[in-house]
HTML snippet that shows the backbone in 3Dmol.js (N, CA, C, O; Angstrom):
<script src="https://3Dmol.org/build/3Dmol-min.js"></script>
<div id="view" style="width:600px;height:400px;position:relative"></div>
<script>
const pdb = `
ATOM      1  N   MET A   1     -31.914 -74.530 132.645  1.00  0.00           N
ATOM      2  CA  MET A   1     -31.780 -73.305 131.884  1.00  0.00           C
ATOM      3  C   MET A   1     -32.970 -73.134 130.949  1.00  0.00           C
ATOM      4  O   MET A   1     -32.829 -72.622 129.839  1.00  0.00           O
ATOM      5  N   ASN A   2     -34.118 -73.558 131.396  1.00  0.00           N
ATOM      6  CA  ASN A   2     -35.303 -73.458 130.570  1.00  0.00           C
ATOM      7  C   ASN A   2     -35.784 -72.020 130.448  1.00  0.00           C
ATOM      8  O   ASN A   2     -36.293 -71.616 129.403  1.00  0.00           O
ATOM      9  N   ARG A   3     -35.625 -71.259 131.503  1.00  0.00           N
ATOM     10  CA  ARG A   3     -36.065 -69.860 131.440  1.00  0.00           C
ATOM     11  C   ARG A   3     -35.100 -69.057 130.592  1.00  0.00           C
ATOM     12  O   ARG A   3     -33.908 -69.354 130.521  1.00  0.00           O
ATOM     13  N   ASN A   4     -35.632 -68.054 129.964  1.00  0.00           N
ATOM     14  CA  ASN A   4     -34.834 -67.177 129.115  1.00  0.00           C
ATOM     15  C   ASN A   4     -33.796 -66.448 129.964  1.00  0.00           C
ATOM     16  O   ASN A   4     -34.122 -65.891 131.012  1.00  0.00           O
ATOM     17  N   ILE A   5     -32.573 -66.455 129.515  1.00  0.00           N
ATOM     18  CA  ILE A   5     -31.481 -65.828 130.265  1.00  0.00           C
ATOM     19  C   ILE A   5     -31.748 -64.335 130.492  1.00  0.00           C
ATOM     20  O   ILE A   5     -31.381 -63.787 131.532  1.00  0.00           O
ATOM     21  N   ILE A   6     -32.372 -63.699 129.538  1.00  0.00           N
ATOM     22  CA  ILE A   6     -32.695 -62.267 129.681  1.00  0.00           C
ATOM     23  C   ILE A   6     -33.677 -62.070 130.834  1.00  0.00           C
ATOM     24  O   ILE A   6     -33.519 -61.142 131.628  1.00  0.00           O
ATOM     25  N   ASP A   7     -34.684 -62.927 130.934  1.00  0.00           N
ATOM     26  CA  ASP A   7     -35.643 -62.828 132.041  1.00  0.00           C
ATOM     27  C   ASP A   7     -34.948 -63.011 133.385  1.00  0.00           C
ATOM     28  O   ASP A   7     -35.270 -62.324 134.354  1.00  0.00           O
ATOM     29  N   LEU A   8     -34.007 -63.927 133.438  1.00  0.00           N
ATOM     30  CA  LEU A   8     -33.278 -64.154 134.690  1.00  0.00           C
ATOM     31  C   LEU A   8     -32.431 -62.935 135.065  1.00  0.00           C
ATOM     32  O   LEU A   8     -32.366 -62.555 136.234  1.00  0.00           O
ATOM     33  N   ILE A   9     -31.788 -62.332 134.074  1.00  0.00           N
ATOM     34  CA  ILE A   9     -30.985 -61.137 134.337  1.00  0.00           C
ATOM     35  C   ILE A   9     -31.890 -59.999 134.792  1.00  0.00           C
ATOM     36  O   ILE A   9     -31.545 -59.260 135.714  1.00  0.00           O
ATOM     37  N   CYS A  10     -33.042 -59.855 134.151  1.00  0.00           N
ATOM     38  CA  CYS A  10     -34.010 -58.825 134.567  1.00  0.00           C
ATOM     39  C   CYS A  10     -34.372 -58.992 136.039  1.00  0.00           C
ATOM     40  O   CYS A  10     -34.408 -58.024 136.799  1.00  0.00           O
ATOM     41  N   GLY A  11     -34.638 -60.231 136.423  1.00  0.00           N
ATOM     42  CA  GLY A  11     -35.020 -60.504 137.804  1.00  0.00           C
ATOM     43  C   GLY A  11     -33.905 -60.242 138.796  1.00  0.00           C
ATOM     44  O   GLY A  11     -34.146 -59.725 139.887  1.00  0.00           O
ATOM     45  N   SER A  12     -32.693 -60.595 138.423  1.00  0.00           N
ATOM     46  CA  SER A  12     -31.589 -60.433 139.365  1.00  0.00           C
ATOM     47  C   SER A  12     -31.078 -58.999 139.421  1.00  0.00           C
ATOM     48  O   SER A  12     -30.635 -58.536 140.473  1.00  0.00           O
ATOM     49  N   CYS A  13     -31.137 -58.300 138.300  1.00  0.00           N
ATOM     50  CA  CYS A  13     -30.612 -56.934 138.252  1.00  0.00           C
ATOM     51  C   CYS A  13     -31.692 -55.866 138.426  1.00  0.00           C
ATOM     52  O   CYS A  13     -31.381 -54.689 138.606  1.00  0.00           O
ATOM     53  N   GLY A  14     -32.950 -56.275 138.373  1.00  0.00           N
ATOM     54  CA  GLY A  14     -34.040 -55.315 138.516  1.00  0.00           C
ATOM     55  C   GLY A  14     -34.080 -54.327 137.361  1.00  0.00           C
ATOM     56  O   GLY A  14     -34.299 -53.133 137.565  1.00  0.00           O
ATOM     57  N   CYS A  15     -33.869 -54.824 136.155  1.00  0.00           N
ATOM     58  CA  CYS A  15     -33.835 -53.946 134.985  1.00  0.00           C
ATOM     59  C   CYS A  15     -34.791 -54.466 133.917  1.00  0.00           C
ATOM     60  O   CYS A  15     -35.370 -55.543 134.057  1.00  0.00           O
ATOM     61  N   GLY A  16     -34.945 -53.701 132.870  1.00  0.00           N
ATOM     62  CA  GLY A  16     -35.788 -54.102 131.754  1.00  0.00           C
ATOM     63  C   GLY A  16     -35.038 -55.021 130.810  1.00  0.00           C
ATOM     64  O   GLY A  16     -33.836 -55.244 130.956  1.00  0.00           O
ATOM     65  N   ARG A  17     -35.768 -55.552 129.839  1.00  0.00           N
ATOM     66  CA  ARG A  17     -35.201 -56.523 128.906  1.00  0.00           C
ATOM     67  C   ARG A  17     -34.068 -55.921 128.067  1.00  0.00           C
ATOM     68  O   ARG A  17     -33.050 -56.575 127.839  1.00  0.00           O
ATOM     69  N   GLN A  18     -34.239 -54.689 127.611  1.00  0.00           N
ATOM     70  CA  GLN A  18     -33.205 -54.065 126.781  1.00  0.00           C
ATOM     71  C   GLN A  18     -31.918 -53.867 127.574  1.00  0.00           C
ATOM     72  O   GLN A  18     -30.828 -54.150 127.077  1.00  0.00           O
ATOM     73  N   GLU A  19     -32.044 -53.389 128.786  1.00  0.00           N
ATOM     74  CA  GLU A  19     -30.869 -53.177 129.631  1.00  0.00           C
ATOM     75  C   GLU A  19     -30.204 -54.522 129.969  1.00  0.00           C
ATOM     76  O   GLU A  19     -28.977 -54.620 129.992  1.00  0.00           O
ATOM     77  N   ALA A  20     -31.014 -55.550 130.230  1.00  0.00           N
ATOM     78  CA  ALA A  20     -30.464 -56.883 130.507  1.00  0.00           C
ATOM     79  C   ALA A  20     -29.697 -57.407 129.300  1.00  0.00           C
ATOM     80  O   ALA A  20     -28.637 -58.014 129.456  1.00  0.00           O
ATOM     81  N   GLN A  21     -30.219 -57.180 128.107  1.00  0.00           N
ATOM     82  CA  GLN A  21     -29.521 -57.616 126.889  1.00  0.00           C
ATOM     83  C   GLN A  21     -28.196 -56.880 126.747  1.00  0.00           C
ATOM     84  O   GLN A  21     -27.193 -57.469 126.345  1.00  0.00           O
ATOM     85  N   GLU A  22     -28.193 -55.592 127.076  1.00  0.00           N
ATOM     86  CA  GLU A  22     -26.956 -54.807 127.011  1.00  0.00           C
ATOM     87  C   GLU A  22     -25.924 -55.331 128.011  1.00  0.00           C
ATOM     88  O   GLU A  22     -24.740 -55.423 127.689  1.00  0.00           O
ATOM     89  N   TYR A  23     -26.366 -55.673 129.213  1.00  0.00           N
ATOM     90  CA  TYR A  23     -25.464 -56.239 130.223  1.00  0.00           C
ATOM     91  C   TYR A  23     -24.875 -57.554 129.729  1.00  0.00           C
ATOM     92  O   TYR A  23     -23.672 -57.782 129.849  1.00  0.00           O
ATOM     93  N   LEU A  24     -25.722 -58.419 129.173  1.00  0.00           N
ATOM     94  CA  LEU A  24     -25.274 -59.713 128.669  1.00  0.00           C
ATOM     95  C   LEU A  24     -24.285 -59.524 127.523  1.00  0.00           C
ATOM     96  O   LEU A  24     -23.236 -60.168 127.488  1.00  0.00           O
ATOM     97  N   ASP A  25     -24.620 -58.644 126.592  1.00  0.00           N
ATOM     98  CA  ASP A  25     -23.727 -58.377 125.456  1.00  0.00           C
ATOM     99  C   ASP A  25     -22.374 -57.859 125.923  1.00  0.00           C
ATOM    100  O   ASP A  25     -21.338 -58.231 125.372  1.00  0.00           O
ATOM    101  N   ALA A  26     -22.383 -56.996 126.944  1.00  0.00           N
ATOM    102  CA  ALA A  26     -21.137 -56.434 127.462  1.00  0.00           C
ATOM    103  C   ALA A  26     -20.270 -57.523 128.098  1.00  0.00           C
ATOM    104  O   ALA A  26     -19.053 -57.534 127.916  1.00  0.00           O
ATOM    105  N   GLU A  27     -20.887 -58.425 128.834  1.00  0.00           N
ATOM    106  CA  GLU A  27     -20.121 -59.517 129.457  1.00  0.00           C
ATOM    107  C   GLU A  27     -19.526 -60.434 128.385  1.00  0.00           C
ATOM    108  O   GLU A  27     -18.370 -60.843 128.487  1.00  0.00           O
ATOM    109  N   ILE A  28     -20.308 -60.750 127.374  1.00  0.00           N
ATOM    110  CA  ILE A  28     -19.810 -61.612 126.293  1.00  0.00           C
ATOM    111  C   ILE A  28     -18.678 -60.926 125.544  1.00  0.00           C
ATOM    112  O   ILE A  28     -17.671 -61.554 125.218  1.00  0.00           O
ATOM    113  N   ARG A  29     -18.846 -59.637 125.272  1.00  0.00           N
ATOM    114  CA  ARG A  29     -17.796 -58.872 124.591  1.00  0.00           C
ATOM    115  C   ARG A  29     -16.502 -58.888 125.408  1.00  0.00           C
ATOM    116  O   ARG A  29     -15.416 -59.080 124.860  1.00  0.00           O
ATOM    117  N   TYR A  30     -16.626 -58.688 126.702  1.00  0.00           N
ATOM    118  CA  TYR A  30     -15.455 -58.680 127.586  1.00  0.00           C
ATOM    119  C   TYR A  30     -14.761 -60.044 127.568  1.00  0.00           C
ATOM    120  O   TYR A  30     -13.536 -60.119 127.471  1.00  0.00           O
ATOM    121  N   LEU A  31     -15.544 -61.118 127.660  1.00  0.00           N
ATOM    122  CA  LEU A  31     -14.959 -62.458 127.626  1.00  0.00           C
ATOM    123  C   LEU A  31     -14.288 -62.732 126.282  1.00  0.00           C
ATOM    124  O   LEU A  31     -13.231 -63.363 126.232  1.00  0.00           O
ATOM    125  N   GLN A  32     -14.892 -62.264 125.201  1.00  0.00           N
ATOM    126  CA  GLN A  32     -14.291 -62.438 123.874  1.00  0.00           C
ATOM    127  C   GLN A  32     -12.975 -61.672 123.764  1.00  0.00           C
ATOM    128  O   GLN A  32     -12.016 -62.151 123.158  1.00  0.00           O
ATOM    129  N   GLU A  33     -12.938 -60.479 124.354  1.00  0.00           N
ATOM    130  CA  GLU A  33     -11.695 -59.702 124.345  1.00  0.00           C
ATOM    131  C   GLU A  33     -10.597 -60.426 125.111  1.00  0.00           C
ATOM    132  O   GLU A  33      -9.447 -60.464 124.673  1.00  0.00           O
ATOM    133  N   LEU A  34     -10.952 -60.996 126.250  1.00  0.00           N
ATOM    134  CA  LEU A  34      -9.978 -61.766 127.017  1.00  0.00           C
ATOM    135  C   LEU A  34      -9.509 -62.980 126.234  1.00  0.00           C
ATOM    136  O   LEU A  34      -8.321 -63.301 126.228  1.00  0.00           O
ATOM    137  N   GLN A  35     -10.434 -63.649 125.580  1.00  0.00           N
ATOM    138  CA  GLN A  35     -10.089 -64.815 124.782  1.00  0.00           C
ATOM    139  C   GLN A  35      -9.170 -64.426 123.624  1.00  0.00           C
ATOM    140  O   GLN A  35      -8.184 -65.112 123.355  1.00  0.00           O
ATOM    141  N   ASP A  36      -9.490 -63.331 122.944  1.00  0.00           N
ATOM    142  CA  ASP A  36      -8.675 -62.863 121.821  1.00  0.00           C
ATOM    143  C   ASP A  36      -7.263 -62.498 122.267  1.00  0.00           C
ATOM    144  O   ASP A  36      -6.300 -62.687 121.523  1.00  0.00           O
ATOM    145  N   ALA A  37      -7.146 -61.977 123.483  1.00  0.00           N
ATOM    146  CA  ALA A  37      -5.846 -61.594 124.023  1.00  0.00           C
ATOM    147  C   ALA A  37      -5.134 -62.781 124.678  1.00  0.00           C
ATOM    148  O   ALA A  37      -4.057 -62.629 125.255  1.00  0.00           O
ATOM    149  N   ASN A  38      -5.750 -63.962 124.581  1.00  0.00           N
ATOM    150  CA  ASN A  38      -5.206 -65.174 125.188  1.00  0.00           C
ATOM    151  C   ASN A  38      -5.018 -64.990 126.698  1.00  0.00           C
ATOM    152  O   ASN A  38      -4.037 -65.456 127.277  1.00  0.00           O
ATOM    153  N   ASP A  39      -5.983 -64.301 127.320  1.00  0.00           N
ATOM    154  CA  ASP A  39      -5.904 -63.998 128.750  1.00  0.00           C
ATOM    155  C   ASP A  39      -7.167 -64.444 129.496  1.00  0.00           C
ATOM    156  O   ASP A  39      -7.419 -63.998 130.615  1.00  0.00           O
ATOM    157  N   LEU A  40      -7.952 -65.319 128.877  1.00  0.00           N
ATOM    158  CA  LEU A  40      -9.156 -65.829 129.525  1.00  0.00           C
ATOM    159  C   LEU A  40      -8.751 -66.827 130.593  1.00  0.00           C
ATOM    160  O   LEU A  40      -8.043 -67.795 130.314  1.00  0.00           O
ATOM    161  N   ARG A  41      -9.200 -66.589 131.817  1.00  0.00           N
ATOM    162  CA  ARG A  41      -8.815 -67.432 132.952  1.00  0.00           C
ATOM    163  C   ARG A  41     -10.021 -68.187 133.496  1.00  0.00           C
ATOM    164  O   ARG A  41     -11.166 -67.867 133.174  1.00  0.00           O
ATOM    165  N   ASP A  42      -9.757 -69.174 134.308  1.00  0.00           N
ATOM    166  CA  ASP A  42     -10.810 -70.045 134.836  1.00  0.00           C
ATOM    167  C   ASP A  42     -11.952 -69.272 135.488  1.00  0.00           C
ATOM    168  O   ASP A  42     -13.118 -69.595 135.262  1.00  0.00           O
ATOM    169  N   GLY A  43     -11.648 -68.289 136.267  1.00  0.00           N
ATOM    170  CA  GLY A  43     -12.677 -67.580 137.011  1.00  0.00           C
ATOM    171  C   GLY A  43     -13.423 -66.517 136.232  1.00  0.00           C
ATOM    172  O   GLY A  43     -14.392 -65.961 136.750  1.00  0.00           O
ATOM    173  N   ASP A  44     -13.018 -66.213 135.018  1.00  0.00           N
ATOM    174  CA  ASP A  44     -13.647 -65.137 134.259  1.00  0.00           C
ATOM    175  C   ASP A  44     -15.094 -65.448 133.876  1.00  0.00           C
ATOM    176  O   ASP A  44     -15.957 -64.572 133.929  1.00  0.00           O
ATOM    177  N   ILE A  45     -15.350 -66.688 133.494  1.00  0.00           N
ATOM    178  CA  ILE A  45     -16.715 -67.057 133.121  1.00  0.00           C
ATOM    179  C   ILE A  45     -17.594 -67.111 134.360  1.00  0.00           C
ATOM    180  O   ILE A  45     -18.756 -66.707 134.320  1.00  0.00           O
ATOM    181  N   GLU A  46     -17.046 -67.607 135.453  1.00  0.00           N
ATOM    182  CA  GLU A  46     -17.777 -67.606 136.721  1.00  0.00           C
ATOM    183  C   GLU A  46     -18.115 -66.176 137.129  1.00  0.00           C
ATOM    184  O   GLU A  46     -19.219 -65.901 137.600  1.00  0.00           O
ATOM    185  N   ALA A  47     -17.160 -65.269 136.946  1.00  0.00           N
ATOM    186  CA  ALA A  47     -17.389 -63.863 137.284  1.00  0.00           C
ATOM    187  C   ALA A  47     -18.497 -63.259 136.426  1.00  0.00           C
ATOM    188  O   ALA A  47     -19.296 -62.461 136.915  1.00  0.00           O
ATOM    189  N   ALA A  48     -18.547 -63.637 135.146  1.00  0.00           N
ATOM    190  CA  ALA A  48     -19.610 -63.131 134.269  1.00  0.00           C
ATOM    191  C   ALA A  48     -20.979 -63.552 134.796  1.00  0.00           C
ATOM    192  O   ALA A  48     -21.917 -62.756 134.817  1.00  0.00           O
ATOM    193  N   CYS A  49     -21.082 -64.798 135.217  1.00  0.00           N
ATOM    194  CA  CYS A  49     -22.348 -65.273 135.795  1.00  0.00           C
ATOM    195  C   CYS A  49     -22.710 -64.462 137.042  1.00  0.00           C
ATOM    196  O   CYS A  49     -23.846 -64.015 137.201  1.00  0.00           O
ATOM    197  N   CYS A  50     -21.736 -64.285 137.909  1.00  0.00           N
ATOM    198  CA  CYS A  50     -21.975 -63.541 139.156  1.00  0.00           C
ATOM    199  C   CYS A  50     -22.335 -62.085 138.871  1.00  0.00           C
ATOM    200  O   CYS A  50     -23.217 -61.528 139.524  1.00  0.00           O
ATOM    201  N   ASN A  51     -21.670 -61.472 137.914  1.00  0.00           N
ATOM    202  CA  ASN A  51     -21.944 -60.077 137.568  1.00  0.00           C
ATOM    203  C   ASN A  51     -23.381 -59.887 137.106  1.00  0.00           C
ATOM    204  O   ASN A  51     -23.974 -58.831 137.325  1.00  0.00           O
ATOM    205  N   LEU A  52     -23.939 -60.905 136.469  1.00  0.00           N
ATOM    206  CA  LEU A  52     -25.304 -60.821 135.943  1.00  0.00           C
ATOM    207  C   LEU A  52     -26.327 -61.431 136.898  1.00  0.00           C
ATOM    208  O   LEU A  52     -27.521 -61.448 136.599  1.00  0.00           O
ATOM    209  N   GLY A  53     -25.871 -61.927 138.031  1.00  0.00           N
ATOM    210  CA  GLY A  53     -26.781 -62.526 138.999  1.00  0.00           C
ATOM    211  C   GLY A  53     -27.305 -63.878 138.547  1.00  0.00           C
ATOM    212  O   GLY A  53     -28.394 -64.289 138.947  1.00  0.00           O
ATOM    213  N   LEU A  54     -26.534 -64.574 137.715  1.00  0.00           N
ATOM    214  CA  LEU A  54     -26.947 -65.870 137.197  1.00  0.00           C
ATOM    215  C   LEU A  54     -26.318 -66.998 137.999  1.00  0.00           C
ATOM    216  O   LEU A  54     -25.229 -66.849 138.554  1.00  0.00           O
ATOM    217  N   ASP A  55     -27.009 -68.114 138.052  1.00  0.00           N
ATOM    218  CA  ASP A  55     -26.488 -69.311 138.679  1.00  0.00           C
ATOM    219  C   ASP A  55     -25.270 -69.790 137.888  1.00  0.00           C
ATOM    220  O   ASP A  55     -25.188 -69.579 136.678  1.00  0.00           O
ATOM    221  N   LEU A  56     -24.341 -70.425 138.567  1.00  0.00           N
ATOM    222  CA  LEU A  56     -23.126 -70.888 137.898  1.00  0.00           C
ATOM    223  C   LEU A  56     -23.398 -71.961 136.846  1.00  0.00           C
ATOM    224  O   LEU A  56     -22.512 -72.292 136.059  1.00  0.00           O
ATOM    225  N   ASP A  57     -24.602 -72.501 136.826  1.00  0.00           N
ATOM    226  CA  ASP A  57     -24.985 -73.447 135.771  1.00  0.00           C
ATOM    227  C   ASP A  57     -24.935 -72.791 134.393  1.00  0.00           C
ATOM    228  O   ASP A  57     -24.876 -73.487 133.380  1.00  0.00           O
ATOM    229  N   PHE A  58     -24.959 -71.476 134.347  1.00  0.00           N
ATOM    230  CA  PHE A  58     -24.935 -70.762 133.072  1.00  0.00           C
ATOM    231  C   PHE A  58     -23.529 -70.604 132.505  1.00  0.00           C
ATOM    232  O   PHE A  58     -23.362 -70.002 131.444  1.00  0.00           O
ATOM    233  N   GLN A  59     -22.528 -71.124 133.180  1.00  0.00           N
ATOM    234  CA  GLN A  59     -21.170 -71.075 132.631  1.00  0.00           C
ATOM    235  C   GLN A  59     -21.115 -71.754 131.266  1.00  0.00           C
ATOM    236  O   GLN A  59     -20.400 -71.308 130.369  1.00  0.00           O
ATOM    237  N   GLU A  60     -21.865 -72.820 131.120  1.00  0.00           N
ATOM    238  CA  GLU A  60     -21.899 -73.540 129.844  1.00  0.00           C
ATOM    239  C   GLU A  60     -22.419 -72.642 128.720  1.00  0.00           C
ATOM    240  O   GLU A  60     -21.944 -72.721 127.587  1.00  0.00           O
ATOM    241  N   TYR A  61     -23.397 -71.788 129.037  1.00  0.00           N
ATOM    242  CA  TYR A  61     -23.922 -70.841 128.050  1.00  0.00           C
ATOM    243  C   TYR A  61     -22.792 -69.951 127.525  1.00  0.00           C
ATOM    244  O   TYR A  61     -22.656 -69.764 126.316  1.00  0.00           O
ATOM    245  N   PHE A  62     -21.990 -69.407 128.430  1.00  0.00           N
ATOM    246  CA  PHE A  62     -20.898 -68.515 128.024  1.00  0.00           C
ATOM    247  C   PHE A  62     -19.806 -69.278 127.269  1.00  0.00           C
ATOM    248  O   PHE A  62     -19.238 -68.759 126.308  1.00  0.00           O
ATOM    249  N   ILE A  63     -19.518 -70.488 127.695  1.00  0.00           N
ATOM    250  CA  ILE A  63     -18.523 -71.306 126.997  1.00  0.00           C
ATOM    251  C   ILE A  63     -18.981 -71.552 125.568  1.00  0.00           C
ATOM    252  O   ILE A  63     -18.188 -71.443 124.632  1.00  0.00           O
ATOM    253  N   ASN A  64     -20.248 -71.882 125.396  1.00  0.00           N
ATOM    254  CA  ASN A  64     -20.777 -72.108 124.057  1.00  0.00           C
ATOM    255  C   ASN A  64     -20.738 -70.844 123.213  1.00  0.00           C
ATOM    256  O   ASN A  64     -20.430 -70.907 122.022  1.00  0.00           O
ATOM    257  N   ARG A  65     -21.043 -69.709 123.806  1.00  0.00           N
ATOM    258  CA  ARG A  65     -20.986 -68.442 123.060  1.00  0.00           C
ATOM    259  C   ARG A  65     -19.563 -68.138 122.616  1.00  0.00           C
ATOM    260  O   ARG A  65     -19.343 -67.672 121.499  1.00  0.00           O
ATOM    261  N   LEU A  66     -18.602 -68.401 123.485  1.00  0.00           N
ATOM    262  CA  LEU A  66     -17.195 -68.143 123.135  1.00  0.00           C
ATOM    263  C   LEU A  66     -16.701 -69.115 122.069  1.00  0.00           C
ATOM    264  O   LEU A  66     -15.808 -68.791 121.286  1.00  0.00           O
ATOM    265  N   ALA A  67     -17.285 -70.299 122.047  1.00  0.00           N
ATOM    266  CA  ALA A  67     -16.903 -71.302 121.059  1.00  0.00           C
ATOM    267  C   ALA A  67     -17.611 -71.087 119.726  1.00  0.00           C
ATOM    268  O   ALA A  67     -17.341 -71.785 118.749  1.00  0.00           O
ATOM    269  N   GLY A  68     -18.510 -70.122 119.697  1.00  0.00           N
ATOM    270  CA  GLY A  68     -19.233 -69.819 118.467  1.00  0.00           C
ATOM    271  C   GLY A  68     -20.475 -70.658 118.257  1.00  0.00           C
ATOM    272  O   GLY A  68     -21.042 -70.666 117.165  1.00  0.00           O
ATOM    273  N   ALA A  69     -20.901 -71.359 119.281  1.00  0.00           N
ATOM    274  CA  ALA A  69     -22.097 -72.209 119.158  1.00  0.00           C
ATOM    275  C   ALA A  69     -23.360 -71.397 119.290  1.00  0.00           C
ATOM    276  O   ALA A  69     -24.459 -71.947 119.213  1.00  0.00           O
TER     277      ALA A  69
END
`;
const viewer = $3Dmol.createViewer("view");
viewer.addModel(pdb, "pdb");
viewer.setStyle({}, {cartoon: {color: "spectrum"}});
viewer.zoomTo();
viewer.render();
</script>
């Protein structure tokens, strides 16, 4: 995960940095909403990675974000 996650999203989605940041923010917001509603499921973080075209190795990134790290 040495490369910047935004650069990876840009490459996979074919978008600019601002749009990639918006996509990432939206996925994190959605996961936080699921967590707040106590409805976060095993596949939700995997789905976030897939939605952004990221390798599943980035699941740890989302877990850390949800944990407030």
